[in-house]
N, C-alpha and C positions, 0 to 999 in steps of 0.2 A: 844349574840343570833346568831343561825346559820340561815341563810338565805336561802329560799326553793327557788324554781322557780317561785311562785308565788310571793312572795315576791320581787326577784329580775325584776319580771314583773315591778309590782309595782312603784320600785323606780326608774327603768330606764323612764318608761312612765312618773312620776312625773318631774323629772329631767327635762325633754325636755320642759313638756307642765305641771305647777302647776294646770291649769285651766281644764284639761282634763276631759271630761263629767264619769261620775263613771259608765253610763249604758255600756259607748263604752268601758270602761278601762277593767270592768269587764266581758263583751262579750268577749274581744279578748284573757283573762287569763282564759277563760273558769269557771268562777264561777257566782254565784250571787252580785248583788250589798251590799247586806247585810253582806255577811262574806268580802268582798271589804273594805267596811268602817270599821269592825272591826279589821284587820290586817292592814290596816292605821293607826288606833287608837294604835295600838299593837307599831308600828315600832316607831309612837312619842313618845309615853308612855318610850320606851328601848332607846331612844335619838338617833335612825338611823334618825329620822326624826326630824331637830333642827328646821325649818324654813319654811316660801315662802314667796319668795321677787319676786321683777320686776325687772331684770336685765336691764342697760340702756346703751345706745351708748354714750362712753366716749366722742367723738368729735361732737356728736350731741347737749350736756349738756353745750359743751363750755370747757371741760379739756383735749385738744387733748395729752397734753405732758405729759408723766409717764417717774417718774426716779425711781432707785433703787439705795439707800444709805444705804453703808456699814456702820457700826457704832462701833468703838472698844471703852470700855468704862476703865475707874480706877478702878481695880478688889477690888471690896469690896461690899458685900449683900445689904447693904443700897444705894449704887449705881445705883446697877441695879436693886432693886426696886422702886426708884427715877425715875428711865428713864423708865420702863414699865409705871408708873402711868402718867408721861408726855405724851409717845407715845398714850397711850388711849385717851385722850385731845384733839389732831391733827385730826381734820375734815377730811384734806388732806391726812392723812396718811390710804392707802385701806388695806396694808399688814402689820405686824412686826413678824419677825420672830427671835429666838435665834440661832445661829449657833454655829457651831465647824469652830475652822480654826483661821486666823489672827483676824478676826472682828468678834464681839460679836453678833450682830444684824444687819438683811437685812433688810431694809424699801422701801415697794413700797409707791412712793409718786404722784398726781396725781393734776395737775394746768394747769391753762390756758394759759401759756407762760414761757418761760425760767424765766422771772424774777418771778414769782410764785414759781418756786423751786428753784431759789437765795434764795429769802425771808424768805422761811419755813427753807434751810439750816444755814440762817445765822441768822434770828433772834428766830427761834423758835427751831432747834435741835442744834445749837452750844452754845447756852443759858441753854442747861440743864446741871446742876451739873454733872462731874463726866463724861463727854464726852472729851475722848482724841484724836481720831482722826475720820474722817470722808471722805468717797471717793463715789464721786456719778457716777452713767452712767446715760447716757438718752438714751431713747429707738428711734429708728428711726422707726422702723415699726412692727407692731404686726405680728408675721406670726401662730401664733397660739395661741388659747383664748378658753380654754374649761371651762363649769362648771359641766359637765358630769362626776362623778367619775365612773369606771369601773366595776359598782358592779357584784360581781360572785355568784351563789349557792353554797353554803356549807362555805363562807366565813361569818366574824361578830366577 
C-alpha cells in the first residue's frame, strides 16, 4: 500500500493521539469525516494500523529498571522455536529480536528493581532449554524513547 499525503497525515496524527477528534483531524487534512473514517478503516484492513494502545510511564507504574539481555542459543531449529515460545510467556519481556552477530536474540526486560532483573535472568531465561550464553546490560537513563514511526508519502 502506497501512502499519500492524507494517509501520512492520518498516521502521524493518530500516533501522537489515538483519541484525536475525527472532526478536527478531518479539518486539518482538508477532508470531511466520512472519507477520514473510510481511510482509517482501509489502513486498518491493510495492516498498517495494527492496534490502538495507551502508553504508560514505566517509572510511575513501579517498573523503573530496564535491561537489555543478549542471548546465545545452541543452534537447532527446535531450540530456537522453544526459546521463542518461552519468551512469549514472560510478561516482563517488552521486546525480543532475532539478531545477527555473536548473540541470537536481544530481549528488553522491565522490573521493579535489580533483584527482579536477576530473578528473570536466573529463574526464567537461564532455565530455557538451549540457552548457551547470556549477557545483561542495565540501562542507566533513557535518553530518547519514541513510538512515532517516521512515515512518509509514497512509502508503504
